[in-house]
N, CA, C and O atoms as CSV, one atom per row, in Angstrom:
chain,resi,resn,atom,element,x,y,z
A,1,MET,N,N,186.967,126.303,3.306
A,1,MET,CA,C,187.464,127.123,2.316
A,1,MET,C,C,188.084,128.505,2.741
A,1,MET,O,O,187.328,129.155,3.462
A,2,PRO,N,N,189.222,129.066,2.472
A,2,PRO,CA,C,189.731,130.118,3.167
A,2,PRO,C,C,189.321,131.325,2.120
A,2,PRO,O,O,189.218,131.177,0.902
A,3,ASP,N,N,189.108,132.552,2.851
A,3,ASP,CA,C,188.475,133.594,2.319
A,3,ASP,C,C,189.801,134.543,1.695
A,3,ASP,O,O,190.935,134.559,2.173
A,4,GLY,N,N,189.352,135.264,0.578
A,4,GLY,CA,C,190.585,136.057,-0.011
A,4,GLY,C,C,190.620,135.744,-1.542
A,4,GLY,O,O,189.977,134.821,-2.042
A,5,THR,N,N,191.208,136.361,-2.051
A,5,THR,CA,C,191.749,136.171,-3.706
A,5,THR,C,C,192.541,135.112,-4.048
A,5,THR,O,O,193.404,134.776,-3.237
A,6,PRO,N,N,192.426,134.463,-5.167
A,6,PRO,CA,C,193.501,133.646,-5.624
A,6,PRO,C,C,194.797,134.197,-5.478
A,6,PRO,O,O,194.982,135.382,-5.759
A,7,GLY,N,N,195.884,133.342,-4.998
A,7,GLY,CA,C,197.060,133.900,-5.061
A,7,GLY,C,C,197.557,134.719,-3.892
A,7,GLY,O,O,198.689,135.189,-3.776
A,8,GLN,N,N,196.585,134.819,-3.072
A,8,GLN,CA,C,196.882,135.654,-1.899
A,8,GLN,C,C,197.428,134.655,-0.784
A,8,GLN,O,O,196.930,133.539,-0.637
A,9,VAL,N,N,198.313,135.050,-0.133
A,9,VAL,CA,C,199.186,134.286,0.854
A,9,VAL,C,C,198.296,134.408,2.270
A,9,VAL,O,O,197.947,135.446,2.832
A,10,PRO,N,N,198.073,133.201,2.617
A,10,PRO,CA,C,197.143,133.448,3.937
A,10,PRO,C,C,197.942,133.973,5.161
A,10,PRO,O,O,199.060,133.548,5.454
A,11,GLY,N,N,197.317,134.869,5.804
A,11,GLY,CA,C,197.923,135.578,7.091
A,11,GLY,C,C,198.429,136.810,6.705
A,11,GLY,O,O,198.653,137.586,7.634
A,12,GLN,N,N,198.733,137.301,5.278
A,12,GLN,CA,C,199.149,138.465,4.902
A,12,GLN,C,C,198.018,139.413,4.601
A,12,GLN,O,O,196.985,138.955,4.113
A,13,PRO,N,N,198.131,140.671,4.848
A,13,PRO,CA,C,197.014,141.509,4.436
A,13,PRO,C,C,196.937,141.733,2.881
A,13,PRO,O,O,198.022,141.704,2.299
A,14,PRO,N,N,196.011,141.914,2.260
A,14,PRO,CA,C,195.884,141.969,0.757
A,14,PRO,C,C,196.722,143.164,0.205
A,14,PRO,O,O,196.960,144.229,0.775
A,15,GLN,N,N,197.122,142.744,-1.049
A,15,GLN,CA,C,197.911,143.727,-1.512
A,15,GLN,C,C,196.821,144.914,-2.503
A,15,GLN,O,O,195.919,144.547,-3.257
A,16,PRO,N,N,197.151,146.096,-2.279
A,16,PRO,CA,C,196.284,147.155,-3.016
A,16,PRO,C,C,196.658,147.118,-4.562
A,16,PRO,O,O,197.814,147.177,-4.983
A,17,GLN,N,N,195.458,147.009,-5.385
A,17,GLN,CA,C,195.655,147.114,-6.780
A,17,GLN,C,C,195.022,148.379,-7.252
A,17,GLN,O,O,194.031,148.916,-6.757
A,18,ALA,N,N,195.671,148.756,-8.201
A,18,ALA,CA,C,194.854,149.926,-9.204
A,18,ALA,C,C,193.715,149.394,-9.662
A,18,ALA,O,O,193.697,148.191,-9.921
A,19,PRO,N,N,192.663,150.121,-9.827
A,19,PRO,CA,C,191.582,149.594,-10.646
A,19,PRO,C,C,191.858,149.360,-12.055
A,19,PRO,O,O,192.677,150.058,-12.652
A,20,PHE,N,N,191.175,148.349,-12.660
A,20,PHE,CA,C,191.500,147.871,-13.886
A,20,PHE,C,C,191.174,149.054,-14.900
A,20,PHE,O,O,190.132,149.707,-14.964
A,21,GLY,N,N,192.516,149.189,-15.809
A,21,GLY,CA,C,192.480,150.231,-16.768
A,21,GLY,C,C,192.996,151.579,-16.571
A,21,GLY,O,O,193.202,152.442,-17.424
A,22,SER,N,N,193.221,151.634,-14.956
A,22,SER,CA,C,193.761,152.908,-14.668
A,22,SER,C,C,195.639,153.155,-14.953
A,22,SER,O,O,196.265,154.213,-14.889
A,23,THR,N,N,196.054,152.032,-15.207
A,23,THR,CA,C,197.507,152.120,-15.579
A,23,THR,C,C,197.567,151.517,-17.173
A,23,THR,O,O,196.835,150.652,-17.654
A,24,PRO,N,N,198.576,152.188,-17.773
A,24,PRO,CA,C,198.683,151.596,-19.271
A,24,PRO,C,C,199.471,150.196,-19.206
A,24,PRO,O,O,200.223,149.870,-18.288
A,25,ALA,N,N,199.214,149.547,-20.162
A,25,ALA,CA,C,199.826,148.363,-20.559
A,25,ALA,C,C,201.474,148.371,-20.500
A,25,ALA,O,O,202.167,147.578,-19.863
A,26,VAL,N,N,201.913,149.422,-21.291
A,26,VAL,CA,C,203.006,149.715,-21.560
A,26,VAL,C,C,203.202,151.260,-21.214
A,26,VAL,O,O,202.258,152.050,-21.206
A,27,SER,N,N,204.316,151.558,-20.973
A,27,SER,CA,C,204.579,153.183,-20.738
A,27,SER,C,C,205.001,153.606,-21.721
A,27,SER,O,O,205.825,152.890,-22.290
A,28,PRO,N,N,204.674,154.817,-22.307
A,28,PRO,CA,C,204.901,155.716,-23.436
A,28,PRO,C,C,206.361,155.650,-23.605
A,28,PRO,O,O,207.071,155.692,-22.600
A,29,SER,N,N,206.925,155.543,-24.886
A,29,SER,CA,C,208.376,155.685,-25.157
A,29,SER,C,C,208.444,156.601,-26.466
A,29,SER,O,O,207.624,156.633,-27.384
A,30,PRO,N,N,209.524,157.277,-26.339
A,30,PRO,CA,C,209.946,158.426,-27.342
A,30,PRO,C,C,210.061,157.816,-28.674
A,30,PRO,O,O,210.665,156.752,-28.813
A,31,ASN,N,N,209.419,158.535,-29.830
A,31,ASN,CA,C,209.491,157.965,-31.290
A,31,ASN,C,C,210.850,158.388,-31.767
A,31,ASN,O,O,211.197,159.563,-31.884
A,32,ARG,N,N,211.645,157.263,-32.052
A,32,ARG,CA,C,213.001,157.523,-32.432
A,32,ARG,C,C,212.992,158.065,-33.800
A,32,ARG,O,O,213.931,158.787,-34.138
A,33,GLY,N,N,212.094,157.817,-34.582
A,33,GLY,CA,C,211.961,158.239,-36.056
A,33,GLY,C,C,211.918,159.874,-36.076
A,33,GLY,O,O,212.629,160.618,-36.751
A,34,HIS,N,N,210.929,160.213,-35.187
A,34,HIS,CA,C,210.590,161.765,-35.193
A,34,HIS,C,C,212.087,162.423,-34.468
A,34,HIS,O,O,212.448,163.564,-34.757
A,35,GLU,N,N,212.807,161.632,-33.596
A,35,GLU,CA,C,213.923,162.268,-32.966
A,35,GLU,C,C,215.160,162.434,-34.130
A,35,GLU,O,O,215.976,163.353,-34.186
A,36,ALA,N,N,215.055,161.353,-34.971
A,36,ALA,CA,C,215.914,161.360,-35.994
A,36,ALA,C,C,215.810,162.657,-37.062
A,36,ALA,O,O,216.669,163.389,-37.554
A,37,ALA,N,N,214.340,162.591,-37.184
A,37,ALA,CA,C,214.025,163.606,-38.199
A,37,ALA,C,C,214.192,165.077,-37.522
A,37,ALA,O,O,214.325,166.074,-38.233
A,38,GLY,N,N,214.177,165.137,-36.299
A,38,GLY,CA,C,214.311,166.451,-35.767
A,38,GLY,C,C,215.728,166.917,-35.709
A,38,GLY,O,O,216.012,168.100,-35.894
A,39,LEU,N,N,216.788,165.826,-35.405
A,39,LEU,CA,C,218.117,166.051,-35.649
A,39,LEU,C,C,218.645,166.521,-36.983
A,39,LEU,O,O,219.527,167.371,-37.104
A,40,GLN,N,N,218.024,165.890,-37.989
A,40,GLN,CA,C,218.390,166.327,-39.354
A,40,GLN,C,C,218.069,167.757,-39.550
A,40,GLN,O,O,218.774,168.592,-40.117
A,41,LYS,N,N,216.744,167.951,-38.927
A,41,LYS,CA,C,216.239,169.516,-39.144
A,41,LYS,C,C,217.263,170.479,-38.490
A,41,LYS,O,O,217.573,171.566,-38.978
A,42,LEU,N,N,217.751,169.975,-37.347
A,42,LEU,CA,C,218.798,170.732,-36.541
A,42,LEU,C,C,219.997,170.957,-37.123
A,42,LEU,O,O,220.638,172.000,-36.992
A,43,GLY,N,N,220.440,169.684,-37.985
A,43,GLY,CA,C,221.509,169.663,-38.756
A,43,GLY,C,C,221.243,170.800,-39.834
A,43,GLY,O,O,222.101,171.681,-39.892
A,44,VAL,N,N,220.366,170.870,-40.529
A,44,VAL,CA,C,220.166,171.757,-41.559
A,44,VAL,C,C,220.151,173.279,-40.883
A,44,VAL,O,O,220.822,174.129,-41.470
A,45,ALA,N,N,219.533,173.617,-39.860
A,45,ALA,CA,C,219.458,174.994,-39.345
A,45,ALA,C,C,221.078,175.167,-39.143
A,45,ALA,O,O,221.683,176.077,-39.710
A,46,LEU,N,N,221.757,174.174,-38.252
A,46,LEU,CA,C,222.992,174.551,-37.946
A,46,LEU,C,C,223.915,174.801,-39.209
A,46,LEU,O,O,224.858,175.576,-39.054
A,47,GLN,N,N,223.719,174.202,-40.463
A,47,GLN,CA,C,224.340,174.436,-41.710
A,47,GLN,C,C,224.162,175.889,-42.213
A,47,GLN,O,O,225.050,176.609,-42.669
A,48,ASN,N,N,222.795,176.201,-42.040
A,48,ASN,CA,C,222.306,177.520,-42.419
A,48,ASN,C,C,223.160,178.541,-41.636
A,48,ASN,O,O,223.645,179.509,-42.222
A,49,LEU,N,N,223.344,178.335,-40.341
A,49,LEU,CA,C,223.922,179.261,-39.522
A,49,LEU,C,C,225.395,179.560,-39.788
A,49,LEU,O,O,225.996,180.626,-39.650
A,50,THR,N,N,225.895,178.219,-40.254
A,50,THR,CA,C,227.477,178.279,-40.568
A,50,THR,C,C,227.609,178.821,-41.913
A,50,THR,O,O,228.742,179.169,-42.247
A,51,ASP,N,N,226.650,178.955,-42.751
A,51,ASP,CA,C,226.778,179.496,-44.091
A,51,ASP,C,C,226.619,181.043,-43.986
A,51,ASP,O,O,227.274,181.822,-44.678
A,52,ALA,N,N,225.726,181.406,-43.094
A,52,ALA,CA,C,225.482,182.922,-42.789
A,52,ALA,C,C,226.573,183.644,-42.069
A,52,ALA,O,O,226.600,184.873,-42.006
A,53,LEU,N,N,227.512,182.833,-41.504
A,53,LEU,CA,C,228.335,183.495,-40.382
A,53,LEU,C,C,229.368,184.438,-41.446
A,53,LEU,O,O,229.519,185.640,-41.230
A,54,PRO,N,N,229.893,183.903,-42.339
A,54,PRO,CA,C,230.807,184.545,-43.020
A,54,PRO,C,C,230.092,185.992,-43.721
A,54,PRO,O,O,230.680,187.060,-43.891
A,55,LEU,N,N,228.997,185.754,-43.985
A,55,LEU,CA,C,228.208,186.919,-44.652
A,55,LEU,C,C,228.168,188.098,-43.668
A,55,LEU,O,O,228.496,189.256,-43.924
A,56,ILE,N,N,227.690,187.590,-42.438
A,56,ILE,CA,C,227.623,188.514,-41.452
A,56,ILE,C,C,228.894,189.143,-40.899
A,56,ILE,O,O,229.086,190.351,-40.765
A,57,GLY,N,N,229.728,188.167,-40.599
A,57,GLY,CA,C,231.075,188.430,-39.990
A,57,GLY,C,C,231.143,188.012,-38.535
A,57,GLY,O,O,230.316,188.408,-37.714
A,58,ALA,N,N,232.013,187.312,-38.275
A,58,ALA,CA,C,232.187,186.878,-36.941
A,58,ALA,C,C,232.589,187.960,-35.825
A,58,ALA,O,O,232.524,187.734,-34.617
A,59,SER,N,N,232.919,188.903,-36.272
A,59,SER,CA,C,233.237,190.109,-35.268
A,59,SER,C,C,232.313,190.644,-34.674
A,59,SER,O,O,232.384,191.010,-33.501
A,60,SER,N,N,230.981,190.800,-35.657
A,60,SER,CA,C,229.906,191.953,-35.393
A,60,SER,C,C,229.099,191.153,-34.294
A,60,SER,O,O,229.359,189.973,-34.060
A,61,GLU,N,N,228.239,191.758,-33.719
A,61,GLU,CA,C,227.250,191.288,-32.684
A,61,GLU,C,C,226.414,190.222,-33.173
A,61,GLU,O,O,226.341,189.172,-32.534
A,62,PRO,N,N,225.780,190.389,-34.240
A,62,PRO,CA,C,224.925,189.205,-34.635
A,62,PRO,C,C,225.768,187.916,-35.009
A,62,PRO,O,O,225.352,186.763,-34.900
A,63,GLY,N,N,227.114,188.323,-35.502
A,63,GLY,CA,C,228.135,187.105,-35.625
A,63,GLY,C,C,228.384,186.311,-34.387
A,63,GLY,O,O,228.415,185.081,-34.339
A,64,GLN,N,N,228.545,187.071,-33.466
A,64,GLN,CA,C,228.983,186.547,-32.027
A,64,GLN,C,C,227.666,185.812,-31.538
A,64,GLN,O,O,227.807,184.731,-30.966
A,65,ALA,N,N,226.641,186.231,-31.691
A,65,ALA,CA,C,225.549,185.532,-31.398
A,65,ALA,C,C,225.453,183.969,-32.245
A,65,ALA,O,O,225.294,182.873,-31.707
A,66,ILE,N,N,225.582,184.216,-33.518
A,66,ILE,CA,C,225.512,182.996,-34.320
A,66,ILE,C,C,226.716,181.954,-33.803
A,66,ILE,O,O,226.526,180.755,-33.599
A,67,LEU,N,N,227.866,182.581,-33.649
A,67,LEU,CA,C,228.789,181.638,-33.072
A,67,LEU,C,C,228.371,180.981,-31.603
A,67,LEU,O,O,228.544,179.785,-31.371
A,68,ASP,N,N,227.985,181.607,-30.952
A,68,ASP,CA,C,227.356,181.043,-29.622
A,68,ASP,C,C,226.373,179.961,-29.912
A,68,ASP,O,O,226.472,178.845,-29.402
A,69,MET,N,N,225.443,180.295,-30.716
A,69,MET,CA,C,224.484,179.342,-30.987
A,69,MET,C,C,224.972,178.060,-32.026
A,69,MET,O,O,224.404,176.968,-32.022
A,70,ILE,N,N,225.865,178.325,-32.711
A,70,ILE,CA,C,226.777,177.093,-33.386
A,70,ILE,C,C,227.396,176.194,-32.033
A,70,ILE,O,O,227.234,174.980,-31.904
A,71,LYS,N,N,227.915,176.811,-31.357
A,71,LYS,CA,C,228.606,176.013,-30.219
A,71,LYS,C,C,227.800,175.223,-29.386
A,71,LYS,O,O,228.076,174.116,-28.923
A,72,LYS,N,N,226.728,175.922,-29.228
A,72,LYS,CA,C,225.587,175.296,-28.224
A,72,LYS,C,C,224.842,173.926,-29.003
A,72,LYS,O,O,224.698,172.842,-28.438
A,73,LEU,N,N,224.423,174.208,-30.358
A,73,LEU,CA,C,223.745,173.291,-31.117
A,73,LEU,C,C,224.666,172.219,-31.507
A,73,LEU,O,O,224.234,171.066,-31.515
A,74,ALA,N,N,225.941,172.469,-31.847
A,74,ALA,CA,C,226.826,171.406,-32.357
A,74,ALA,C,C,226.774,170.005,-31.564
A,74,ALA,O,O,226.802,168.872,-32.045
A,75,LYS,N,N,226.693,170.397,-30.221
A,75,LYS,CA,C,226.788,169.149,-29.288
A,75,LYS,C,C,225.615,168.292,-29.449
A,75,LYS,O,O,225.658,167.222,-28.843
A,76,PHE,N,N,224.622,168.538,-30.115
A,76,PHE,CA,C,223.243,167.735,-30.241
A,76,PHE,C,C,223.300,167.234,-31.537
A,76,PHE,O,O,222.458,166.367,-31.769
A,77,VAL,N,N,224.225,167.598,-32.661
A,77,VAL,CA,C,223.968,167.084,-33.907
A,77,VAL,C,C,225.516,166.410,-34.002
A,77,VAL,O,O,226.550,167.030,-34.251
A,78,PRO,N,N,225.399,165.152,-33.768
A,78,PRO,CA,C,226.556,164.046,-33.896
A,78,PRO,C,C,227.139,164.234,-35.453
A,78,PRO,O,O,226.409,164.503,-36.407
A,79,PRO,N,N,228.569,164.046,-35.536
A,79,PRO,CA,C,228.876,163.909,-36.969
A,79,PRO,C,C,228.270,162.677,-37.629
A,79,PRO,O,O,228.052,161.599,-37.077
A,80,GLY,N,N,228.000,163.051,-39.071
A,80,GLY,CA,C,227.464,162.173,-39.737
A,80,GLY,C,C,225.832,162.017,-39.937
A,80,GLY,O,O,225.249,161.165,-40.607
A,81,THR,N,N,225.308,163.014,-39.211
A,81,THR,CA,C,223.841,163.207,-38.911
A,81,THR,C,C,223.403,163.770,-40.452
A,81,THR,O,O,222.442,163.310,-41.068
A,82,MET,N,N,224.203,164.753,-40.914
A,82,MET,CA,C,223.820,165.552,-42.163
A,82,MET,C,C,224.652,164.786,-43.319
A,82,MET,O,O,225.703,165.271,-43.736
A,83,THR,N,N,224.171,163.647,-43.787
A,83,THR,CA,C,224.744,163.273,-45.036
A,83,THR,C,C,224.213,163.814,-46.252
A,83,THR,O,O,223.184,164.479,-46.142
A,84,PRO,N,N,224.699,163.663,-47.358
A,84,PRO,CA,C,224.088,164.243,-48.776
A,84,PRO,C,C,222.800,163.843,-48.827
A,84,PRO,O,O,222.022,164.683,-49.281
A,85,ALA,N,N,222.273,162.634,-48.440
A,85,ALA,CA,C,221.076,162.176,-48.614
A,85,ALA,C,C,220.168,162.888,-47.779
A,85,ALA,O,O,219.118,163.320,-48.255
A,86,ALA,N,N,220.480,163.063,-46.522
A,86,ALA,CA,C,219.573,163.468,-45.508
A,86,ALA,C,C,219.264,165.111,-45.994
A,86,ALA,O,O,218.181,165.693,-45.941
A,87,ASN,N,N,220.492,165.610,-46.448
A,87,ASN,CA,C,220.236,167.084,-46.766
A,87,ASN,C,C,219.236,167.136,-48.108
A,87,ASN,O,O,218.392,168.031,-48.141
A,88,ARG,N,N,219.323,166.198,-49.199
A,88,ARG,CA,C,218.458,166.312,-50.312
A,88,ARG,C,C,217.077,165.573,-49.909
A,88,ARG,O,O,216.114,165.602,-50.675
A,89,ASN,N,N,217.038,164.948,-48.734
A,89,ASN,CA,C,215.306,164.761,-48.177
A,89,ASN,C,C,215.045,165.854,-47.641
A,89,ASN,O,O,213.915,166.221,-47.962
A,90,GLN,N,N,215.727,166.780,-46.753
A,90,GLN,CA,C,215.216,167.985,-46.273
A,90,GLN,C,C,214.795,168.832,-47.323
A,90,GLN,O,O,213.657,169.301,-47.292
A,91,LEU,N,N,215.663,169.115,-48.355
A,91,LEU,CA,C,215.173,170.011,-49.296
A,91,LEU,C,C,214.118,169.710,-50.101
A,91,LEU,O,O,213.448,170.643,-50.545
A,92,GLU,N,N,213.800,168.414,-50.416
A,92,GLU,CA,C,212.663,167.674,-51.103
A,92,GLU,C,C,211.464,168.071,-50.416
A,92,GLU,O,O,210.485,168.566,-50.975
A,93,ALA,N,N,211.608,167.761,-48.779
A,93,ALA,CA,C,210.320,168.062,-48.083
A,93,ALA,C,C,209.983,169.530,-47.892
A,93,ALA,O,O,208.844,169.952,-47.692
A,94,THR,N,N,211.167,170.319,-47.979
A,94,THR,CA,C,210.892,171.847,-47.818
A,94,THR,C,C,210.211,172.288,-49.291
A,94,THR,O,O,209.423,173.229,-49.197
A,95,ALA,N,N,210.393,171.777,-50.538
A,95,ALA,CA,C,209.879,172.140,-51.419
A,95,ALA,C,C,208.348,171.508,-51.763
A,95,ALA,O,O,207.445,172.167,-52.279
A,96,MET,N,N,208.271,170.365,-51.443
A,96,MET,CA,C,206.879,169.845,-51.335
A,96,MET,C,C,205.981,170.695,-50.424
A,96,MET,O,O,204.917,171.140,-50.853
A,97,LYS,N,N,206.345,170.893,-49.336
A,97,LYS,CA,C,205.563,171.471,-48.461
A,97,LYS,C,C,205.344,173.063,-49.081
A,97,LYS,O,O,204.263,173.637,-48.950
A,98,GLN,N,N,206.364,173.612,-49.682
A,98,GLN,CA,C,206.280,175.105,-50.307
A,98,GLN,C,C,205.213,174.976,-51.534
A,98,GLN,O,O,204.431,175.907,-51.727
A,99,GLY,N,N,205.186,173.824,-52.356
A,99,GLY,CA,C,204.186,173.749,-53.298
A,99,GLY,C,C,202.816,173.581,-52.830
A,99,GLY,O,O,201.886,174.105,-53.444
A,100,GLN,N,N,202.590,172.717,-51.535
A,100,GLN,CA,C,201.476,172.722,-51.206
A,100,GLN,C,C,200.833,173.858,-50.514
A,100,GLN,O,O,199.609,173.991,-50.483
A,101,ASN,N,N,201.742,174.752,-49.906
A,101,ASN,CA,C,201.454,175.947,-49.586
A,101,ASN,C,C,200.939,176.837,-50.851
A,101,ASN,O,O,199.810,177.328,-50.830
A,102,ASN,N,N,201.728,177.001,-51.837
A,102,ASN,CA,C,201.516,177.868,-52.978
A,102,ASN,C,C,200.064,177.341,-53.663
A,102,ASN,O,O,199.327,178.183,-54.176
A,103,GLN,N,N,199.694,175.961,-53.651
A,103,GLN,CA,C,198.399,175.702,-54.076
A,103,GLN,C,C,197.275,176.181,-53.403
A,103,GLN,O,O,196.242,176.504,-53.991
A,104,GLN,N,N,197.458,176.252,-51.986
A,104,GLN,CA,C,196.405,176.676,-51.119
A,104,GLN,C,C,196.300,178.098,-51.225
A,104,GLN,O,O,195.188,178.576,-51.000
A,105,MET,N,N,197.257,178.883,-51.529
A,105,MET,CA,C,197.163,180.439,-51.773
A,105,MET,C,C,196.621,180.671,-52.989
A,105,MET,O,O,195.958,181.705,-53.067
A,106,GLN,N,N,196.721,179.949,-54.039
A,106,GLN,CA,C,196.013,180.084,-55.397
A,106,GLN,C,C,194.555,179.556,-55.038
A,106,GLN,O,O,193.661,180.287,-55.464
A,107,ALA,N,N,194.254,178.732,-54.525
A,107,ALA,CA,C,192.862,178.385,-54.222
A,107,ALA,C,C,192.253,179.477,-53.484
A,107,ALA,O,O,191.118,179.791,-53.844
A,108,LEU,N,N,192.765,180.100,-52.549
A,108,LEU,CA,C,192.076,181.218,-51.556
A,108,LEU,C,C,191.887,182.405,-52.601
A,108,LEU,O,O,190.791,182.936,-52.784
A,109,LYS,N,N,192.957,182.746,-53.216
A,109,LYS,CA,C,192.846,183.905,-54.506
A,109,LYS,C,C,191.841,183.753,-55.424
A,109,LYS,O,O,191.257,184.723,-55.907
A,110,ALA,N,N,191.529,182.341,-55.773
A,110,ALA,CA,C,190.502,182.257,-56.748
A,110,ALA,C,C,189.205,182.306,-56.081
A,110,ALA,O,O,188.217,182.564,-56.770
A,111,MET,N,N,189.091,182.111,-54.942
A,111,MET,CA,C,187.871,182.101,-54.130
A,111,MET,C,C,187.460,183.487,-53.979
A,111,MET,O,O,186.292,183.801,-54.207
A,112,GLN,N,N,188.448,184.461,-53.561
A,112,GLN,CA,C,188.319,185.872,-53.525
A,112,GLN,C,C,187.978,186.620,-54.770
A,112,GLN,O,O,187.420,187.716,-54.740
A,113,MET,N,N,188.303,186.045,-55.794
A,113,MET,CA,C,188.293,186.572,-57.243
A,113,MET,C,C,186.590,186.253,-57.414
A,113,MET,O,O,185.821,187.081,-57.902
A,114,LYS,N,N,186.244,185.156,-57.012
A,114,LYS,CA,C,184.892,184.750,-57.477
A,114,LYS,C,C,183.756,185.382,-56.488
A,114,LYS,O,O,182.536,185.303,-56.634
A,115,GLY,N,N,184.479,186.028,-55.446
A,115,GLY,CA,C,183.433,186.709,-54.491
A,115,GLY,C,C,183.142,185.506,-53.279
A,115,GLY,O,O,182.376,185.700,-52.335
A,116,GLY,N,N,183.795,184.418,-53.469
A,116,GLY,CA,C,183.360,183.480,-52.342
A,116,GLY,C,C,184.127,183.486,-51.085
A,116,GLY,O,O,183.865,182.792,-50.102
A,117,GLY,N,N,185.273,184.478,-51.218
A,117,GLY,CA,C,186.143,184.578,-49.886
A,117,GLY,C,C,185.510,185.246,-48.788
A,117,GLY,O,O,184.493,185.918,-48.956
A,118,GLY,N,N,186.031,185.104,-47.726
A,118,GLY,CA,C,185.349,186.176,-46.685
A,118,GLY,C,C,185.864,187.358,-46.324
A,118,GLY,O,O,185.423,187.955,-45.342
A,119,GLN,N,N,186.792,187.805,-47.025
A,119,GLN,CA,C,187.478,188.907,-46.898
A,119,GLN,C,C,187.314,189.822,-48.181
A,119,GLN,O,O,187.258,189.326,-49.306
A,120,PRO,N,N,187.242,191.133,-47.958
A,120,PRO,CA,C,187.043,191.980,-49.143
A,120,PRO,C,C,188.345,192.017,-49.820
A,120,PRO,O,O,189.372,191.669,-49.237
A,121,PRO,N,N,188.328,192.492,-51.225
A,121,PRO,CA,C,189.399,192.526,-52.098
A,121,PRO,C,C,190.372,193.706,-51.342
A,121,PRO,O,O,189.972,194.579,-50.571
A,122,ALA,N,N,191.749,193.470,-51.791
A,122,ALA,CA,C,192.758,194.204,-51.236
A,122,ALA,C,C,192.385,195.948,-51.441
A,122,ALA,O,O,191.830,196.301,-52.482
A,123,GLY,N,N,192.664,196.756,-50.592
A,123,GLY,CA,C,192.253,198.074,-50.597
A,123,GLY,C,C,191.270,198.589,-49.660
A,123,GLY,O,O,191.180,199.725,-49.194
A,124,GLY,N,N,190.443,197.413,-49.435
A,124,GLY,CA,C,189.309,197.664,-48.344
A,124,GLY,C,C,188.245,198.269,-48.859
A,124,GLY,O,O,187.320,198.443,-48.066
A,125,ALA,N,N,188.057,198.747,-50.252
A,125,ALA,CA,C,186.836,199.428,-50.761
A,125,ALA,C,C,185.836,198.255,-51.051
A,125,ALA,O,O,186.228,197.257,-51.655
A,126,GLN,N,N,184.713,198.365,-50.675
A,126,GLN,CA,C,183.526,197.715,-50.905
A,126,GLN,C,C,182.850,198.429,-52.299
A,126,GLN,O,O,182.723,199.639,-52.486
A,127,PRO,N,N,182.505,197.477,-53.098
A,127,PRO,CA,C,181.604,197.952,-54.351
A,127,PRO,C,C,180.368,198.693,-53.741
A,127,PRO,O,O,179.779,198.159,-52.801
A,128,GLN,N,N,179.962,199.862,-54.217
A,128,GLN,CA,C,178.847,200.601,-53.881
A,128,GLN,C,C,177.841,200.194,-54.960
A,128,GLN,O,O,178.095,200.109,-56.161
A,129,PRO,N,N,176.580,199.937,-54.325
A,129,PRO,CA,C,175.552,199.771,-55.153
A,129,PRO,C,C,174.899,200.843,-55.972
A,129,PRO,O,O,174.612,201.885,-55.384
A,130,GLN,N,N,174.609,200.727,-57.320
A,130,GLN,CA,C,174.144,201.880,-57.818
A,130,GLN,C,C,172.528,201.994,-57.726
A,130,GLN,O,O,171.733,201.057,-57.656
A,131,ALA,N,N,172.250,203.379,-57.743
A,131,ALA,CA,C,170.888,203.442,-57.377
A,131,ALA,C,C,170.209,203.632,-58.961
A,131,ALA,O,O,170.765,204.189,-59.908
A,132,ALA,N,N,168.987,203.065,-58.955
A,132,ALA,CA,C,168.399,202.947,-59.960
A,132,ALA,C,C,167.741,204.231,-60.503
A,132,ALA,O,O,166.956,204.835,-59.772
A,133,ALA,N,N,168.012,204.680,-61.732
A,133,ALA,CA,C,167.486,205.970,-62.352
A,133,ALA,C,C,165.823,205.783,-62.710
A,133,ALA,O,O,165.335,204.826,-63.311
A,134,ALA,N,N,165.127,206.919,-62.192
A,134,ALA,CA,C,163.646,206.806,-62.652
A,134,ALA,C,C,163.226,207.758,-63.780
A,134,ALA,O,O,162.072,207.738,-64.208
């Protein structure tokens, strides 16, 4: 009976193998959904820059910087990326995030008003205990 592992060709040195579990079964791949969402956000930013340009003026120093950014970013946002539906989705997501932030801020303010917050009230003054009169 020959020595060696099954599948090994007699007369050839054994092939080195990585220990079990040290290599992934599949290689990681980029998430195309996240990439598409990122391109939509980039499209919104590009639209905001385009809207700001006439207000600032293309001949001013900030306007020149905006023009440069628009030229550089436009090659990453293919035509059709910013459809009206994609624009609406971005606006709705921003509004939802803003609403969540407002709820958190209201909860923090309520905790501070009850004295449960970790920070003193605005103004930095701590209430002074009154001495008992004898």
